[in-house]
TORSE-971368 format. One record per residue (C-alpha): residue number from 0; residue in one letter; y, x, z. Coordinates in steps of 0.2 Angstrom, whole numbers. Layout:
% residues N
NODE, pos, code, y, x, z
NODE, NUM, a, Y, X, Z
...
% end
This chain:
% residues 513
NODE, pos, code, y, x, z
NODE, 0, x, 296, -123, 26
NODE, 1, x, 308, -118, 40
NODE, 2, x, 305, -102, 50
NODE, 3, x, 317, -101, 65
NODE, 4, x, 319, -83, 71
NODE, 5, x, 327, -79, 88
NODE, 6, x, 333, -61, 91
NODE, 7, x, 326, -51, 105
NODE, 8, x, 315, -65, 113
NODE, 9, x, 300, -59, 123
NODE, 10, x, 284, -68, 124
NODE, 11, x, 283, -71, 142
NODE, 12, x, 300, -80, 142
NODE, 13, x, 294, -94, 131
NODE, 14, x, 294, -107, 144
NODE, 15, x, 275, -107, 146
NODE, 16, x, 274, -92, 158
NODE, 17, x, 281, -87, 174
NODE, 18, x, 299, -87, 169
NODE, 19, x, 307, -104, 174
NODE, 20, x, 316, -107, 158
NODE, 21, x, 318, -125, 153
NODE, 22, x, 314, -127, 134
NODE, 23, x, 309, -145, 131
NODE, 24, x, 311, -144, 112
NODE, 25, x, 301, -128, 110
NODE, 26, x, 287, -136, 121
NODE, 27, x, 287, -152, 111
NODE, 28, x, 285, -141, 95
NODE, 29, x, 271, -132, 103
NODE, 30, x, 262, -147, 109
NODE, 31, x, 262, -154, 91
NODE, 32, x, 256, -138, 83
NODE, 33, x, 248, -121, 87
NODE, 34, x, 255, -108, 99
NODE, 35, x, 250, -90, 97
NODE, 36, x, 249, -80, 114
NODE, 37, x, 246, -63, 106
NODE, 38, x, 259, -62, 92
NODE, 39, x, 266, -45, 89
NODE, 40, x, 281, -38, 80
NODE, 41, x, 278, -24, 66
NODE, 42, x, 292, -14, 75
NODE, 43, x, 302, -17, 91
NODE, 44, x, 319, -16, 82
NODE, 45, x, 329, -28, 72
NODE, 46, x, 330, -19, 55
NODE, 47, x, 312, -12, 54
NODE, 48, x, 304, -28, 60
NODE, 49, x, 314, -40, 48
NODE, 50, x, 311, -29, 33
NODE, 51, x, 292, -28, 37
NODE, 52, x, 292, -47, 38
NODE, 53, x, 301, -51, 22
NODE, 54, x, 290, -38, 13
NODE, 55, x, 274, -43, 21
NODE, 56, x, 271, -25, 24
NODE, 57, x, 265, -15, 40
NODE, 58, x, 278, -4, 48
NODE, 59, x, 269, 12, 41
NODE, 60, x, 271, 5, 23
NODE, 61, x, 289, -2, 25
NODE, 62, x, 304, 8, 19
NODE, 63, x, 314, 4, 34
NODE, 64, x, 308, 15, 49
NODE, 65, x, 323, 15, 61
NODE, 66, x, 337, 4, 67
NODE, 67, x, 352, 16, 66
NODE, 68, x, 363, 10, 51
NODE, 69, x, 348, 6, 40
NODE, 70, x, 345, -10, 31
NODE, 71, x, 332, -15, 18
NODE, 72, x, 345, -14, 4
NODE, 73, x, 350, 4, 8
NODE, 74, x, 332, 11, 12
NODE, 75, x, 326, 16, -5
NODE, 76, x, 317, 0, -7
NODE, 77, x, 312, -4, -25
NODE, 78, x, 315, -23, -26
NODE, 79, x, 308, -25, -44
NODE, 80, x, 291, -17, -38
NODE, 81, x, 289, -23, -20
NODE, 82, x, 297, -41, -21
NODE, 83, x, 300, -50, -5
NODE, 84, x, 292, -66, -1
NODE, 85, x, 308, -77, -3
NODE, 86, x, 309, -69, -20
NODE, 87, x, 292, -75, -24
NODE, 88, x, 295, -92, -18
NODE, 89, x, 311, -93, -28
NODE, 90, x, 302, -88, -44
NODE, 91, x, 290, -102, -40
NODE, 92, x, 304, -115, -40
NODE, 93, x, 310, -115, -22
NODE, 94, x, 328, -115, -17
NODE, 95, x, 330, -102, -4
NODE, 96, x, 342, -102, 11
NODE, 97, x, 346, -90, 25
NODE, 98, x, 359, -92, 39
NODE, 99, x, 363, -81, 54
NODE, 100, x, 358, -63, 57
NODE, 101, x, 346, -58, 43
NODE, 102, x, 349, -39, 46
NODE, 103, x, 342, -35, 29
NODE, 104, x, 359, -31, 20
NODE, 105, x, 371, -18, 25
NODE, 106, x, 387, -23, 34
NODE, 107, x, 396, -12, 21
NODE, 108, x, 389, -20, 6
NODE, 109, x, 401, -20, -9
NODE, 110, x, 393, -36, -17
NODE, 111, x, 385, -47, -3
NODE, 112, x, 380, -61, -15
NODE, 113, x, 370, -48, -26
NODE, 114, x, 362, -40, -12
NODE, 115, x, 357, -56, -3
NODE, 116, x, 350, -62, -20
NODE, 117, x, 340, -46, -22
NODE, 118, x, 332, -50, -5
NODE, 119, x, 328, -67, -12
NODE, 120, x, 340, -79, -5
NODE, 121, x, 350, -91, -17
NODE, 122, x, 362, -97, -3
NODE, 123, x, 367, -89, 13
NODE, 124, x, 379, -90, 28
NODE, 125, x, 377, -73, 37
NODE, 126, x, 383, -65, 53
NODE, 127, x, 382, -46, 57
NODE, 128, x, 374, -39, 72
NODE, 129, x, 383, -45, 88
NODE, 130, x, 388, -27, 92
NODE, 131, x, 396, -25, 75
NODE, 132, x, 406, -41, 74
NODE, 133, x, 423, -35, 79
NODE, 134, x, 421, -18, 71
NODE, 135, x, 418, -25, 53
NODE, 136, x, 424, -43, 54
NODE, 137, x, 418, -46, 37
NODE, 138, x, 405, -59, 38
NODE, 139, x, 405, -78, 36
NODE, 140, x, 405, -80, 55
NODE, 141, x, 421, -69, 58
NODE, 142, x, 429, -77, 43
NODE, 143, x, 426, -94, 51
NODE, 144, x, 434, -88, 68
NODE, 145, x, 448, -80, 58
NODE, 146, x, 452, -96, 49
NODE, 147, x, 453, -105, 65
NODE, 148, x, 464, -92, 74
NODE, 149, x, 450, -87, 86
NODE, 150, x, 445, -70, 80
NODE, 151, x, 456, -60, 91
NODE, 152, x, 452, -70, 107
NODE, 153, x, 433, -68, 103
NODE, 154, x, 435, -49, 101
NODE, 155, x, 446, -46, 117
NODE, 156, x, 433, -56, 127
NODE, 157, x, 417, -49, 120
NODE, 158, x, 423, -33, 113
NODE, 159, x, 414, -19, 103
NODE, 160, x, 397, -17, 110
NODE, 161, x, 400, -31, 123
NODE, 162, x, 413, -20, 133
NODE, 163, x, 426, -34, 133
NODE, 164, x, 432, -42, 149
NODE, 165, x, 417, -54, 148
NODE, 166, x, 404, -40, 150
NODE, 167, x, 405, -26, 163
NODE, 168, x, 399, -10, 154
NODE, 169, x, 389, 3, 164
NODE, 170, x, 391, 22, 165
NODE, 171, x, 376, 24, 154
NODE, 172, x, 384, 13, 141
NODE, 173, x, 401, 22, 142
NODE, 174, x, 394, 40, 142
NODE, 175, x, 377, 41, 135
NODE, 176, x, 368, 26, 127
NODE, 177, x, 375, 10, 122
NODE, 178, x, 359, 0, 124
NODE, 179, x, 364, -5, 141
NODE, 180, x, 380, -13, 135
NODE, 181, x, 382, -32, 136
NODE, 182, x, 369, -35, 149
NODE, 183, x, 381, -39, 163
NODE, 184, x, 392, -53, 157
NODE, 185, x, 400, -61, 172
NODE, 186, x, 412, -74, 165
NODE, 187, x, 413, -86, 151
NODE, 188, x, 415, -78, 134
NODE, 189, x, 419, -92, 122
NODE, 190, x, 428, -109, 121
NODE, 191, x, 421, -123, 112
NODE, 192, x, 419, -120, 93
NODE, 193, x, 416, -101, 95
NODE, 194, x, 398, -99, 99
NODE, 195, x, 388, -89, 86
NODE, 196, x, 372, -99, 88
NODE, 197, x, 380, -116, 86
NODE, 198, x, 388, -109, 70
NODE, 199, x, 372, -103, 64
NODE, 200, x, 364, -120, 66
NODE, 201, x, 378, -129, 58
NODE, 202, x, 379, -117, 44
NODE, 203, x, 360, -121, 40
NODE, 204, x, 365, -140, 40
NODE, 205, x, 380, -137, 29
NODE, 206, x, 370, -127, 16
NODE, 207, x, 357, -141, 14
NODE, 208, x, 371, -154, 13
NODE, 209, x, 380, -143, -1
NODE, 210, x, 366, -137, -11
NODE, 211, x, 349, -146, -8
NODE, 212, x, 352, -164, -4
NODE, 213, x, 353, -170, -22
NODE, 214, x, 343, -156, -30
NODE, 215, x, 325, -163, -26
NODE, 216, x, 318, -146, -26
NODE, 217, x, 307, -139, -13
NODE, 218, x, 316, -127, -2
NODE, 219, x, 314, -113, 10
NODE, 220, x, 326, -112, 25
NODE, 221, x, 326, -97, 37
NODE, 222, x, 337, -99, 52
NODE, 223, x, 341, -83, 61
NODE, 224, x, 349, -86, 78
NODE, 225, x, 358, -70, 84
NODE, 226, x, 353, -74, 102
NODE, 227, x, 347, -70, 115
NODE, 228, x, 351, -52, 109
NODE, 229, x, 365, -45, 120
NODE, 230, x, 379, -46, 123
NODE, 231, x, 373, -59, 135
NODE, 232, x, 389, -69, 133
NODE, 233, x, 390, -87, 136
NODE, 234, x, 401, -102, 132
NODE, 235, x, 412, -109, 146
NODE, 236, x, 402, -119, 159
NODE, 237, x, 385, -111, 154
NODE, 238, x, 384, -96, 166
NODE, 239, x, 368, -99, 176
NODE, 240, x, 366, -101, 195
NODE, 241, x, 363, -83, 200
NODE, 242, x, 349, -88, 212
NODE, 243, x, 339, -98, 199
NODE, 244, x, 320, -96, 200
NODE, 245, x, 316, -82, 188
NODE, 246, x, 303, -68, 190
NODE, 247, x, 310, -51, 197
NODE, 248, x, 310, -36, 186
NODE, 249, x, 296, -24, 189
NODE, 250, x, 294, -5, 190
NODE, 251, x, 313, -4, 192
NODE, 252, x, 314, 12, 203
NODE, 253, x, 318, 24, 189
NODE, 254, x, 334, 32, 194
NODE, 255, x, 337, 42, 179
NODE, 256, x, 337, 42, 160
NODE, 257, x, 328, 56, 150
NODE, 258, x, 339, 65, 137
NODE, 259, x, 334, 79, 125
NODE, 260, x, 347, 93, 125
NODE, 261, x, 344, 110, 117
NODE, 262, x, 325, 107, 116
NODE, 263, x, 323, 103, 135
NODE, 264, x, 322, 86, 144
NODE, 265, x, 336, 83, 156
NODE, 266, x, 337, 69, 169
NODE, 267, x, 353, 60, 168
NODE, 268, x, 357, 49, 183
NODE, 269, x, 357, 30, 179
NODE, 270, x, 370, 18, 187
NODE, 271, x, 363, 9, 202
NODE, 272, x, 358, -8, 197
NODE, 273, x, 355, -19, 213
NODE, 274, x, 344, -34, 213
NODE, 275, x, 359, -46, 210
NODE, 276, x, 363, -36, 194
NODE, 277, x, 345, -39, 187
NODE, 278, x, 346, -57, 192
NODE, 279, x, 363, -60, 184
NODE, 280, x, 357, -52, 167
NODE, 281, x, 340, -62, 168
NODE, 282, x, 349, -78, 172
NODE, 283, x, 361, -76, 157
NODE, 284, x, 346, -72, 146
NODE, 285, x, 338, -88, 152
NODE, 286, x, 354, -98, 149
NODE, 287, x, 355, -91, 131
NODE, 288, x, 337, -97, 128
NODE, 289, x, 341, -114, 135
NODE, 290, x, 356, -115, 123
NODE, 291, x, 345, -110, 109
NODE, 292, x, 332, -123, 113
NODE, 293, x, 346, -136, 112
NODE, 294, x, 352, -129, 95
NODE, 295, x, 334, -130, 89
NODE, 296, x, 333, -149, 95
NODE, 297, x, 349, -153, 85
NODE, 298, x, 342, -144, 70
NODE, 299, x, 326, -154, 70
NODE, 300, x, 336, -170, 72
NODE, 301, x, 346, -166, 57
NODE, 302, x, 331, -161, 46
NODE, 303, x, 323, -178, 52
NODE, 304, x, 339, -187, 46
NODE, 305, x, 338, -179, 28
NODE, 306, x, 320, -177, 26
NODE, 307, x, 304, -184, 34
NODE, 308, x, 298, -171, 46
NODE, 309, x, 280, -176, 41
NODE, 310, x, 283, -166, 26
NODE, 311, x, 292, -151, 35
NODE, 312, x, 283, -136, 43
NODE, 313, x, 292, -127, 57
NODE, 314, x, 289, -109, 62
NODE, 315, x, 297, -102, 78
NODE, 316, x, 296, -83, 82
NODE, 317, x, 306, -68, 86
NODE, 318, x, 309, -51, 79
NODE, 319, x, 305, -41, 95
NODE, 320, x, 306, -42, 114
NODE, 321, x, 317, -36, 127
NODE, 322, x, 314, -25, 143
NODE, 323, x, 326, -35, 154
NODE, 324, x, 325, -21, 167
NODE, 325, x, 306, -20, 167
NODE, 326, x, 301, -1, 168
NODE, 327, x, 319, 3, 173
NODE, 328, x, 325, -1, 155
NODE, 329, x, 335, -13, 144
NODE, 330, x, 334, -17, 126
NODE, 331, x, 318, -13, 116
NODE, 332, x, 312, 1, 105
NODE, 333, x, 296, 4, 115
NODE, 334, x, 278, 1, 112
NODE, 335, x, 276, -9, 128
NODE, 336, x, 272, -28, 129
NODE, 337, x, 289, -33, 135
NODE, 338, x, 297, -25, 119
NODE, 339, x, 284, -29, 106
NODE, 340, x, 275, -45, 111
NODE, 341, x, 284, -60, 104
NODE, 342, x, 282, -79, 104
NODE, 343, x, 275, -88, 89
NODE, 344, x, 273, -107, 86
NODE, 345, x, 269, -117, 70
NODE, 346, x, 270, -136, 68
NODE, 347, x, 269, -148, 54
NODE, 348, x, 258, -157, 42
NODE, 349, x, 241, -149, 40
NODE, 350, x, 243, -139, 56
NODE, 351, x, 232, -143, 71
NODE, 352, x, 240, -151, 86
NODE, 353, x, 241, -144, 104
NODE, 354, x, 231, -129, 100
NODE, 355, x, 233, -112, 109
NODE, 356, x, 227, -97, 99
NODE, 357, x, 223, -81, 108
NODE, 358, x, 218, -71, 92
NODE, 359, x, 230, -56, 89
NODE, 360, x, 242, -59, 74
NODE, 361, x, 257, -50, 67
NODE, 362, x, 273, -59, 62
NODE, 363, x, 272, -50, 45
NODE, 364, x, 257, -63, 43
NODE, 365, x, 270, -76, 41
NODE, 366, x, 274, -69, 23
NODE, 367, x, 257, -73, 17
NODE, 368, x, 257, -90, 26
NODE, 369, x, 273, -96, 17
NODE, 370, x, 266, -91, 1
NODE, 371, x, 249, -99, 5
NODE, 372, x, 258, -115, 9
NODE, 373, x, 267, -114, -8
NODE, 374, x, 250, -112, -17
NODE, 375, x, 253, -94, -20
NODE, 376, x, 243, -78, -17
NODE, 377, x, 251, -64, -7
NODE, 378, x, 257, -49, -18
NODE, 379, x, 244, -35, -20
NODE, 380, x, 256, -23, -10
NODE, 381, x, 257, -35, 5
NODE, 382, x, 247, -31, 21
NODE, 383, x, 251, -49, 27
NODE, 384, x, 236, -61, 31
NODE, 385, x, 238, -80, 29
NODE, 386, x, 237, -89, 46
NODE, 387, x, 233, -105, 37
NODE, 388, x, 214, -104, 41
NODE, 389, x, 219, -104, 60
NODE, 390, x, 233, -116, 58
NODE, 391, x, 222, -129, 49
NODE, 392, x, 206, -126, 58
NODE, 393, x, 197, -121, 43
NODE, 394, x, 192, -103, 48
NODE, 395, x, 196, -89, 60
NODE, 396, x, 210, -76, 58
NODE, 397, x, 206, -62, 47
NODE, 398, x, 216, -48, 55
NODE, 399, x, 205, -35, 64
NODE, 400, x, 220, -25, 71
NODE, 401, x, 238, -27, 75
NODE, 402, x, 250, -13, 71
NODE, 403, x, 267, -8, 76
NODE, 404, x, 278, 7, 76
NODE, 405, x, 296, 14, 76
NODE, 406, x, 304, 31, 71
NODE, 407, x, 321, 34, 77
NODE, 408, x, 334, 44, 67
NODE, 409, x, 328, 60, 74
NODE, 410, x, 344, 70, 68
NODE, 411, x, 355, 57, 76
NODE, 412, x, 345, 57, 92
NODE, 413, x, 346, 76, 94
NODE, 414, x, 365, 75, 90
NODE, 415, x, 368, 62, 104
NODE, 416, x, 356, 71, 116
NODE, 417, x, 344, 57, 117
NODE, 418, x, 325, 58, 118
NODE, 419, x, 319, 51, 101
NODE, 420, x, 310, 35, 100
NODE, 421, x, 294, 39, 90
NODE, 422, x, 278, 30, 91
NODE, 423, x, 264, 20, 82
NODE, 424, x, 252, 8, 91
NODE, 425, x, 236, -2, 86
NODE, 426, x, 229, -16, 96
NODE, 427, x, 213, -26, 95
NODE, 428, x, 201, -37, 105
NODE, 429, x, 186, -29, 112
NODE, 430, x, 175, -43, 118
NODE, 431, x, 188, -52, 128
NODE, 432, x, 199, -37, 133
NODE, 433, x, 215, -33, 123
NODE, 434, x, 217, -14, 121
NODE, 435, x, 232, -6, 113
NODE, 436, x, 232, 13, 108
NODE, 437, x, 249, 20, 109
NODE, 438, x, 252, 37, 100
NODE, 439, x, 269, 46, 104
NODE, 440, x, 271, 62, 94
NODE, 441, x, 286, 68, 104
NODE, 442, x, 282, 59, 121
NODE, 443, x, 283, 41, 125
NODE, 444, x, 299, 33, 131
NODE, 445, x, 305, 18, 142
NODE, 446, x, 288, 20, 151
NODE, 447, x, 294, 18, 169
NODE, 448, x, 281, 24, 180
NODE, 449, x, 266, 19, 169
NODE, 450, x, 265, 36, 161
NODE, 451, x, 272, 54, 165
NODE, 452, x, 287, 59, 155
NODE, 453, x, 283, 73, 143
NODE, 454, x, 291, 81, 128
NODE, 455, x, 274, 83, 119
NODE, 456, x, 262, 72, 110
NODE, 457, x, 256, 58, 121
NODE, 458, x, 242, 46, 119
NODE, 459, x, 238, 30, 130
NODE, 460, x, 225, 16, 129
NODE, 461, x, 233, 1, 137
NODE, 462, x, 223, -13, 144
NODE, 463, x, 234, -28, 141
NODE, 464, x, 230, -38, 156
NODE, 465, x, 240, -45, 170
NODE, 466, x, 240, -34, 185
NODE, 467, x, 253, -30, 199
NODE, 468, x, 268, -20, 200
NODE, 469, x, 271, -8, 186
NODE, 470, x, 254, -14, 178
NODE, 471, x, 260, -32, 178
NODE, 472, x, 258, -32, 159
NODE, 473, x, 247, -18, 154
NODE, 474, x, 240, -2, 161
NODE, 475, x, 233, 15, 154
NODE, 476, x, 214, 17, 155
NODE, 477, x, 213, 33, 145
NODE, 478, x, 222, 45, 157
NODE, 479, x, 215, 37, 173
NODE, 480, x, 202, 45, 174
NODE, 481, x, 204, 56, 159
NODE, 482, x, 193, 51, 144
NODE, 483, x, 189, 33, 149
NODE, 484, x, 189, 21, 134
NODE, 485, x, 187, 35, 121
NODE, 486, x, 176, 25, 109
NODE, 487, x, 189, 11, 108
NODE, 488, x, 203, 24, 106
NODE, 489, x, 194, 33, 92
NODE, 490, x, 191, 16, 83
NODE, 491, x, 210, 11, 84
NODE, 492, x, 216, 29, 79
NODE, 493, x, 209, 26, 62
NODE, 494, x, 222, 12, 59
NODE, 495, x, 237, 24, 62
NODE, 496, x, 246, 33, 48
NODE, 497, x, 238, 50, 43
NODE, 498, x, 252, 61, 51
NODE, 499, x, 251, 52, 67
NODE, 500, x, 232, 52, 67
NODE, 501, x, 232, 71, 66
NODE, 502, x, 244, 74, 80
NODE, 503, x, 236, 61, 92
NODE, 504, x, 218, 66, 88
NODE, 505, x, 222, 83, 95
NODE, 506, x, 227, 75, 112
NODE, 507, x, 210, 65, 112
NODE, 508, x, 201, 81, 108
NODE, 509, x, 207, 88, 124
NODE, 510, x, 199, 74, 133
NODE, 511, x, 182, 77, 125
NODE, 512, x, 182, 96, 130
% end
């Protein structure tokens, strides 16, 4: 079993939609397997999403709630009570491997071998978050660069938070919020041999060569590519044509950031981003995806050379999406489709070929799916549902609702004068319409012009259908006119955690008066 996880890959940039991204290896994988068009992350942030996946637990039941210096191994998680699915596979006789950015173990770990084993991996080659590479320089990737005399060159070029000479930072990045760093990379960042995604793929091959090839044991290999997460830095010769045919960012006319200061919302002017800036960033994002497609193809060729692919099952997905300028924002952390909706493809023996599945699923369902493939049952504490009935054609998906959420470090947000990111969402099909209830106890963020900005509880019922302009991906039906969709909203409300239910039910009650 081989899950391949891209970092910050949004669903509509999978090469099948409007975005003109050439991904032949991904297309071939989908044509031989099942492609899910409604797969969602448990949280639109790296640490919470990856912790929820490895535990097979919903965001509301996972110990990792926010992304700021939090990892599974430092979250209060009880590993001997709530074991990860790699641990359960290892206990069943599998060799377990991980390469790339796992985002489960702290960059300040004092015993990386012990912590990675605690998460469930026998062997690993890991890289820190791209933004932290030069600050810590203590992972396998930066050790690789250091051993070849490349580390200083890499850090001068890329820089902390992507502020080296390769990527032009913005005033927002410099003064308020680093989430806009590394999106405007305008010159080559690496020479041959320095690319982190190539290193991640090669490390996966090296691990199998060193530890599996002669063992004869079944194995589980998770390959965690760090891209297309920013900085959107590229190897020499890979910068894209700035006029390539890519969809334009939508709902971009939001000339300010909202910041919380002394209990009041302030409008902080945003730097002017012209059309060319959006185009450059999107073109580099597309270029990174095309490079990842090439790395995926090389990985599949390697697996075929050492093990018959007829016995190999590949899963391809992402931990969350990316705004890419939509709704006037970059990065993720929001409940909206561009941030939470991700690709998911499965291909291999026993899996249907050429099927497109529209049933909503969560990427935490991969945990139960991997265990199912190994002949194991999901642990009692898991919320994960096996996708094998859908993948094999033996039955429908059993998940009635898809959940997601995120709680920023409120204290840190207040200290840094940012509006806290704080929401839970529940989505389900009603007949043929996909409806998503969004509950924001302190006001929704990164909403562009879809919703008004408020520093008070906010509820929206989004119709996830293609529209125009700001409503290209979804639009609110609860507030326009007030009270529309109330039965569906009340149905979805019951799936939120109790504290969020109480707050957001009070908002719905106002509609009913």
